[in-house]
C-alpha angles and dihedrals in degrees: 000000000000125000128203130179118247092248088067095058118124118252092248091049092050090047093049091046097047095091115130106207123190120245089264107058116239124196115261104341134152121021092338087062090059110112094225092050091048090051090050093049092044091052094056114095090227128093107245121203127179122199130183125225090278091055091252120149112252101163142015122181123219096274092046090052091051089051091052090053090053088053090051097254130131105235094208092049091054094065108107093012121123113249095227092052093055097036110028095178104049103166096210097046093125090055092049093049090048092054090049093046103038098029093228133135112254129189123192141167124215144158110251104206098195088061097034088227141117110236135190117212125201107191121193127184116232127220092248092061097264132101143231124218124203108197128184135178113251101171093118091047091049091052089049091049090048091051090047092050090047091048091047090049092050090046092049091049093047089049090051093049094045095039088234124138132187130219141176129201130194104212095201101046096029091229110155126194123201129188118229092259089057090063091048093051091050091045096236136120121242092229094053103037128062110200116227138152094256091047091052092049090049090055092053114099111267092239091054101036100089093047093048093047092048093050094047096044089050091050091051092049091051095038086235137146117272131214133161144138124230146146126262128199117222122215089258090057097252118136125228128189115223139179116212127198129179141173127202120239137178118231123222088266092051096255118149113245135175122214118190151137139232126214123207102227097168097117095043090046093050090046091047092049091047090049091048090049091048091048090049089050090047090049090048091049090044091052089046092048090048090052090046090049092050090046094048091047088052089045092053091050093049099037114128091228100242109146096182142353107276124208144054104222117139092246091053091048089054090053092050090049089054090049092053090049098051101032098082091055129073093230121134113256125207113203114196128188146108123292114283097020094118102260092150090052089055090050091052090049090054090052094045092053094046131088087253094064092111091058131069124298106207123188132187130182104220092196093055096060123073113251094244092056100040096086092053090046093052101038105019129232142239125244109279094015089132140350108301095021094125094159141021113272128199113224127229093257091058090046089054095049106139091010140064131290120203117202108196119195089016091170089072093066106114119245094245091059097045096083090058090051090048090053091054090051094048105032101021090227140102143153127247116241108275094018135100094196113107116231120206121207138180107213138152112225125216117175133186136193141171092205133085101258093183090058090046089054089051090050092050092246095116132036112254093213091055091046093053091045090056096038093075097115114007121196119191115207109203122223118260092254088065093054100042091151088071094056096086091052091048094045093052091046093052093043092054092044097052094037088056092048092049094040093238123149097229110155106154141050115204116242093237089054092050090048091052091048092052093048095051116095096222101210088186088053121203094348091056090047092052092048090050092050091048091054089048092053090051091052095045118101102182142020094298120080109244106204124189093234090174088078090062094076117179120244112276143149114014091359093057090049093050115122099200141039091244091056091049090052093046093051093046093051091045090052093050090048091052091049088051092047087244092296106147107180132049133053092294095040127112094253091059092047092049092046091239135128115254092243092048092052091048090051091048091050091052091049093048094043095245119152138159107280094219 
């Protein structure tokens, strides 16, 4: 209900309300009796009623008279009658009495049940103490308003459910309209926040603001559509991701306007980012698993075939006791011993008894990889890091993350690469070749060597800090000649293994053969013994192992005169090289006969000063 002072009445209303009626109401007197005034009031679509100060009818226009007839009243008979007597239940009685008492203009809307219509009443006080009411039917308008409210309610609910808000902006005036959902997305209240273009820009995340402003200003200049995604910062500091779309329109007066919507895409964006991160992690893990698979396949192909540590000599029992002691820890282990003594097997035993046994055991022979490629093999490289790096490669340390890495022939790592290895041991971090991103790993390191590292440190060939970092728990694996009591067990194990592989029924080793095996010094250690047994299985034609004992020549000549173990080893390797015509690789080469890897034999030759005489 709206109220207006008398001074604000329209001229026509004051003219129509200026009738001065006598105390006893007379039909159609004063200005309202004027024919012109009657024609004007009859031509209006409203129902016009005039009451004196006693609420008696003094005038009804044509439409008011028709309404009275619908209500079963005689319009002419109502003149001079008191409103309350004729209509005891007037719904807007308080409003009428207020107009009469306070001399103010009052407007109200109400549903008049006898007519089944919504009506709007504009009530004006007259100068003679009465009032005039202009009444019009607004049922259709009410239905339209109801539909609009219902539609607005549906729209607001759909905006809330879909996190979509609408807006409109008058470019010229700067007036900006927001729907209710718009306030919710921006985290502000309608009564405390006035939307404007500068205020919206201020809410945009600082890193996105310049881009958003440039795009929108360019769209306005070109009268073009606008679309972008950005972040906004709410007053509470929380960040929301939104997508904004807008289309330019011309108003009826030709003003440029933009009508658009924003969509709160925070949850989908967070989910998408999480999914992308998960997919990146899956891809990383997939690449790692692929690398591990390739590595393990290569490992299977190159494995030396030991399934367990064979023997029960006291010295071997001491080694196994040390393995059991150190395995549950994460301490670095240094395994020392000659080539072919089973250092890798000891390293695997340490891994299998550790808490890391369910993760990868990665090994790398540092002597078998060219110096220029060793760093990439250990730490990996990015695509394009060097000539030939056509794809990213994960290094062995990353493959061993969570598990154990075994560096065989660690003494062959060049001095310039040793600081990077030391950093991994101390800080558990490194960078791939061609990358500035630091990788962190959790690995257990086991190293092995057949060289005297302490002497190399003294000679300046190995860093002392790296040596002491690796020399936490040393294990010395003795050569086979110092654990001769294990030779029978090893010989039977290898004979059964290769007989099974070659489908031969060998079940016995002659005593003279076993005696010869135990007396031989085996400079190539266990690997040489296995190779000898394999050749024997090939030559055997029945159930008894037929070994070529002639190959196990006793020490004589220069070897017999040798005064040290190194000289004995040097002469034996030289003799085998001469018998092989200095051919190192291949099935008939010296490395195969000695039970050594080609690279190990080459390293041993360099160490002992042996070279081809021609």
